[in-house]
C-alpha positions as CSV (number, residue, x, y, z in Angstrom):
1,M,-1.6,-29.5,17.5
2,S,-3.8,-33.0,16.5
3,K,-4.9,-33.4,13.2
4,D,-8.6,-33.2,14.4
5,K,-7.9,-29.8,15.7
6,K,-6.5,-28.9,12.2
7,I,-9.2,-29.8,10.4
8,Q,-11.8,-27.9,12.6
9,L,-9.5,-24.8,12.2
10,E,-9.6,-25.2,8.2
11,L,-13.5,-25.2,8.6
12,Q,-13.6,-22.0,10.6
13,I,-11.0,-20.3,8.3
14,D,-13.4,-21.4,5.2
15,A,-16.5,-20.2,7.1
16,W,-14.5,-16.8,8.1
17,L,-13.4,-16.2,4.3
18,Q,-17.0,-16.4,3.4
19,R,-18.1,-13.5,5.7
20,E,-15.8,-11.1,4.0
21,D,-18.3,-9.2,2.0
22,E,-21.3,-9.2,4.5
23,E,-20.7,-5.6,5.6
24,D,-19.0,-2.6,4.4
25,E,-19.1,-0.8,7.9
26,V,-15.3,0.1,9.0
27,D,-15.8,-1.5,12.5
28,F,-17.3,-4.9,10.9
29,R,-14.0,-5.0,8.6
30,Q,-11.7,-4.3,11.8
31,G,-13.4,-7.1,13.6
32,W,-13.4,-9.7,10.6
33,L,-9.7,-9.2,10.3
34,K,-8.9,-9.7,14.0
35,E,-10.9,-12.8,14.1
36,G,-8.8,-14.0,10.9
37,I,-5.9,-13.2,12.3
38,E,-6.5,-15.2,15.6
39,L,-7.4,-18.1,13.5
40,Y,-4.6,-17.8,11.2
41,E,-2.1,-17.6,14.3
42,Q,-3.5,-20.9,15.7
43,F,-3.4,-22.6,12.0
44,K,0.2,-22.1,11.9
45,M,1.0,-24.2,15.1
46,C,-0.5,-27.0,13.3
47,R,1.7,-29.6,11.3
48,L,1.6,-28.2,7.8
49,S,3.5,-28.8,4.6
50,N,5.7,-26.0,3.0
51,Q,2.9,-24.9,1.0
52,E,0.7,-24.6,3.6
53,K,3.1,-22.8,5.7
54,A,3.8,-20.3,2.9
55,W,0.2,-19.7,2.3
56,T,-0.5,-19.3,6.2
57,Y,2.5,-16.8,6.5
58,H,1.6,-14.6,3.2
59,S,-2.1,-14.5,4.5
60,L,-0.9,-13.3,8.1
61,A,1.2,-10.8,6.5
62,E,-1.5,-9.4,4.3
63,F,-3.9,-9.4,7.4
64,Y,-1.7,-7.3,9.4
65,L,-0.8,-4.8,7.1
66,E,-4.6,-3.9,6.8
67,Y,-5.4,-4.3,10.5
68,G,-4.6,-1.4,12.6
69,R,-5.6,2.2,13.4
70,S,-2.9,3.9,15.6
71,E,0.4,4.7,14.2
72,K,1.9,2.4,17.0
73,M,-0.1,-0.4,15.9
74,I,0.6,0.2,12.1
75,G,4.3,0.1,12.7
76,G,4.2,-3.0,14.7
77,N,2.0,-4.7,12.2
78,K,4.4,-3.7,9.4
79,R,7.1,-5.5,11.5
80,R,5.1,-8.6,11.9
81,A,3.9,-8.6,7.9
82,F,7.8,-8.5,7.4
83,S,8.6,-11.4,9.4
84,Y,5.8,-13.5,8.1
85,L,6.8,-12.6,4.6
86,Q,10.6,-13.6,5.3
87,R,9.1,-17.1,6.7
88,A,7.1,-17.5,3.9
89,A,10.1,-16.8,1.5
90,S,12.2,-19.3,3.1
91,T,9.3,-21.9,3.4
92,S,8.7,-21.5,-0.6
93,A,12.0,-20.2,-1.8
94,Q,11.1,-21.1,-5.6
95,K,8.5,-18.4,-5.5
96,G,9.3,-15.0,-6.0
97,D,5.8,-13.4,-4.6
98,S,7.0,-13.0,-1.0
99,F,10.7,-11.4,-2.2
100,Y,8.4,-9.2,-4.5
101,H,6.4,-8.0,-1.4
102,L,9.5,-8.0,1.1
103,A,11.0,-5.5,-1.3
104,F,8.3,-3.1,-1.2
105,L,8.2,-3.3,2.6
106,A,12.2,-2.9,2.9
107,E,11.5,0.1,0.7
108,A,8.9,1.6,3.2
109,M,10.5,0.5,6.3
110,T,14.2,0.7,6.4
111,P,16.2,3.6,7.2
112,G,19.1,5.0,5.5
113,R,21.2,3.5,2.5
114,E,20.1,0.1,3.9
115,R,16.8,0.7,2.7
116,W,17.8,0.7,-1.1
117,E,20.3,-2.1,-0.7
118,S,17.7,-4.3,1.2
119,A,14.9,-3.2,-1.7
120,A,17.4,-4.1,-4.2
121,F,18.4,-7.5,-2.7
122,Y,14.7,-8.5,-2.4
123,A,13.6,-7.4,-5.8
124,K,16.4,-9.4,-7.6
125,E,15.3,-12.2,-5.7
126,A,11.8,-12.0,-6.8
127,I,12.7,-11.4,-10.7
128,E,15.1,-14.6,-10.5
129,R,12.7,-16.9,-9.0
130,G,9.7,-15.7,-11.2
131,I,6.7,-13.6,-10.5
132,D,3.9,-12.5,-13.0
133,L,3.9,-9.8,-15.5
134,D,2.1,-7.1,-13.4
135,K,4.6,-7.7,-10.6
136,Q,7.6,-8.0,-13.0
137,I,6.7,-4.1,-14.5
138,K,6.4,-3.0,-10.8
139,V,9.5,-4.4,-9.2
140,W,11.7,-3.3,-12.1
141,C,10.8,-0.3,-11.3
142,L,11.7,-0.5,-7.7
143,L,14.9,-2.1,-8.5
144,G,15.7,0.8,-10.8
145,K,15.1,3.4,-8.1
146,A,17.1,1.4,-5.4
147,Y,20.2,1.3,-8.4
148,R,19.7,4.9,-8.6
149,E,19.7,5.8,-5.0
150,L,23.0,3.3,-4.6
151,G,24.6,5.6,-7.4
152,L,24.1,3.1,-9.8
153,I,22.9,5.3,-12.6
154,D,23.4,3.1,-15.8
155,D,21.8,-0.2,-14.2
156,A,19.0,2.3,-13.0
157,A,18.2,3.0,-16.5
158,K,18.3,-0.5,-17.6
159,C,15.7,-1.3,-15.1
160,F,13.5,1.6,-16.0
161,S,13.9,0.6,-19.6
162,K,12.8,-3.2,-18.8
163,S,9.8,-2.2,-17.1
164,K,8.7,0.0,-20.2
165,N,9.4,-2.7,-22.7
166,L,7.1,-5.3,-20.4
167,D,4.5,-2.8,-20.1
168,K,3.4,-2.9,-24.0
169,D,-0.1,-1.3,-22.9
170,D,1.3,1.3,-20.9
171,N,-0.9,0.3,-17.8
172,H,1.3,1.1,-15.5
173,F,2.8,4.7,-16.5
174,Q,1.6,6.5,-13.3
175,F,3.2,3.7,-11.1
176,R,6.6,4.2,-13.1
177,D,6.7,7.8,-13.3
178,K,6.6,7.7,-9.6
179,Y,9.7,5.7,-9.3
180,I,11.7,7.6,-11.9
181,K,11.0,10.8,-10.5
182,K,13.8,12.1,-7.9
183,E,12.8,12.6,-4.5
184,K,13.6,16.2,-3.1
185,S,15.6,16.1,0.1
186,N,15.4,18.3,3.1
187,M,18.4,20.2,1.6
188,N,16.9,21.3,-1.9
189,F,13.6,21.5,-0.6
190,I,12.3,25.2,-0.9
191,R,9.2,26.9,-0.7
192,L,8.0,30.4,-0.4
193,N,5.2,31.8,2.1
194,Q,3.1,34.6,1.3
195,T,5.8,37.3,2.0
196,G,8.0,35.5,-0.2
197,Q,10.5,34.1,2.4
198,S,12.0,30.5,1.9
199,I,10.4,27.7,4.4
200,S,11.7,24.3,5.5
201,K,10.1,21.1,4.4
202,S,9.0,20.6,8.4
203,S,7.7,24.1,8.3
204,Y,5.6,23.5,5.1
205,R,4.3,20.4,6.6
206,D,3.3,21.9,9.8
207,E,1.6,24.7,7.9
208,L,-0.4,22.2,5.7
209,I,-1.6,20.4,9.0
210,D,-2.7,23.1,10.5
211,R,-4.6,24.3,7.4
212,S,-5.8,20.8,7.7
213,K,-7.9,21.5,10.9
214,G,-10.7,23.6,8.4
215,S,-13.1,21.5,6.4
216,R,-11.6,22.0,3.0
217,C,-8.1,21.2,3.3
218,Y,-6.8,17.4,3.4
219,V,-3.3,16.3,3.9
220,L,-2.1,12.6,3.2
221,H,1.3,12.1,4.9
222,F,3.5,9.2,4.4
223,G,5.9,8.9,7.5
224,R,8.4,6.4,8.7
225,R,6.0,4.9,10.5
226,G,3.2,4.7,8.2
227,A,0.6,6.8,6.4
228,S,-2.0,9.3,7.9
229,L,-4.8,11.6,6.6
230,Y,-5.3,14.8,8.3
231,G,-8.8,16.9,7.8
232,N,-11.7,18.7,9.4
233,G,-9.7,18.5,12.5
234,S,-9.1,14.6,12.8
235,I,-6.4,12.3,11.8
236,I,-6.6,8.8,10.4
237,D,-4.2,6.2,10.3
238,L,-4.4,4.3,6.9
239,S,-3.7,0.8,5.9
240,L,-0.9,0.3,3.1
241,K,-3.9,-0.5,0.8
242,N,-5.8,2.7,1.6
243,A,-2.9,5.2,1.4
244,E,-1.7,3.7,-2.0
245,I,-5.4,4.1,-3.4
246,L,-5.8,7.7,-1.6
247,K,-2.2,8.6,-3.2
248,L,-3.5,7.9,-6.4
249,I,-6.7,9.6,-6.3
250,F,-5.0,12.9,-5.0
251,E,-2.2,13.1,-7.7
252,S,-4.8,12.6,-10.8
253,S,-6.6,15.7,-11.8
254,V,-8.9,13.9,-14.3
255,G,-9.7,10.8,-12.1
256,L,-8.7,7.3,-12.5
257,T,-10.7,3.9,-13.3
258,K,-10.8,0.9,-11.6
259,E,-8.4,-0.7,-13.9
260,E,-5.8,2.0,-13.6
261,I,-6.0,2.1,-9.6
262,F,-5.6,-1.8,-9.9
263,H,-2.7,-1.6,-12.0
264,N,-0.7,1.4,-10.2
265,T,-1.0,-0.2,-6.4
266,I,1.5,-2.5,-4.7
267,G,-0.6,-3.9,-2.1
268,I,-0.3,-7.7,-1.1
269,G,-3.8,-8.4,-2.2
270,K,-5.1,-12.1,-2.7
271,Q,-4.0,-14.1,-5.8
272,S,-7.6,-13.9,-6.9
273,R,-8.0,-10.2,-6.7
274,R,-9.1,-8.4,-9.8
275,P,-9.7,-4.6,-10.9
276,E,-13.5,-5.3,-10.1
277,S,-12.5,-5.6,-6.3
278,V,-11.6,-1.9,-6.6
279,K,-15.1,-0.7,-6.6
280,T,-15.4,-2.7,-3.1
281,D,-11.9,-1.0,-1.9
282,I,-13.3,2.4,-2.6
283,S,-16.5,1.8,-0.9
284,R,-14.9,0.7,2.2
285,L,-12.6,4.0,1.7
286,R,-15.4,6.4,1.5
287,L,-17.0,4.9,4.4
288,L,-13.7,5.1,6.6
289,L,-13.5,8.8,5.6
290,K,-17.2,9.5,6.4
291,E,-17.0,8.0,9.7
292,Q,-13.7,9.0,10.8
293,L,-13.4,12.4,9.2
294,D,-17.3,13.1,10.0
295,V,-17.9,14.7,6.8
296,K,-21.0,15.3,4.8
297,E,-19.6,15.9,1.4
298,T,-18.6,12.9,-0.7
299,L,-14.5,13.5,-0.6
300,I,-13.9,10.5,-3.5
301,Q,-16.4,11.2,-6.1
302,T,-17.4,9.0,-9.1
303,I,-17.7,10.6,-12.8
304,G,-18.5,9.5,-16.4
305,D,-20.8,7.4,-17.8
306,R,-21.0,3.6,-16.8
307,G,-19.0,1.2,-17.8
308,N,-16.2,4.2,-18.3
309,Q,-16.6,5.6,-14.7
310,R,-13.6,7.1,-13.0
311,Y,-12.9,8.0,-9.3
312,I,-11.7,11.7,-8.4
313,W,-11.1,13.8,-5.3
314,N,-13.9,16.2,-4.5
315,P,-12.4,19.4,-6.7
316,E,-13.8,22.0,-4.0
317,M,-11.4,20.4,-1.7
318,E,-8.1,21.2,-1.2
319,K,-5.4,18.1,-1.4
320,H,-1.7,17.6,-0.5
321,V,0.8,14.8,-0.3
322,L,3.5,14.9,2.1
323,E,6.5,12.4,2.1
324,D,9.2,12.2,4.7
């Protein structure tokens, strides 16, 4: 592709980036992301330096992860994002950011034992190549869980200890607790129904999803192909970022500040992203819930005084998190 075409695309991308905060509407965001993906897909065909390639692949991975509504689209976009992150890693192998995100995508996408072997490999690569402190704290948690799942208990304990020592202000305690906590398997999952009889995990999931057809129960479900929210008789397929934020809010009984949400989510995000951007994320998530679930009540409420505000799920609404 010619040099003039590259310059033209750079100008188009700059103009496109400046329009990001023009509107909060969900449909605008979807259309905006689609336009950006098309621009970056063209840009990667230009003659690029290694730094430009890494930036382009990393950006495409981010956009693909956010873009998509249907379960099929989300699954396909994760695979595209994984592929682009691998390209970014090979193009700029001295930097650990791409390996960091590959580690968490491997955890989410890979089935069976390979899930933890792959996550551990990318996590170690990220640490060796260098990532910022916030990412170090998180990736040591993932590496600890991967080691534990692989039966390396002593190594796992060292990883969790390393994360805790790095997190001097304990900003990531919720994130760390999530990874330290052992998952329940289908074999040891036991719940009782109203008659006192035990029910399987799949039966419990079906029961909750059936209950979500009403207007007072909401179920956040993490499956192999992505995350979905059930409620008011509707289903929303969620982006990685929205699913992360919603899970944190679901699991908190006292609400979370924007700083707590920022520190305890994984998402790719732009390098310039700051805790203040969580306010925009919450605004867009609220709009998505309102439009897709057709509810009048505010599901994500803001409590507390200005300067000390927290986000909390509407206490009048039942909430559940299910993970396959």
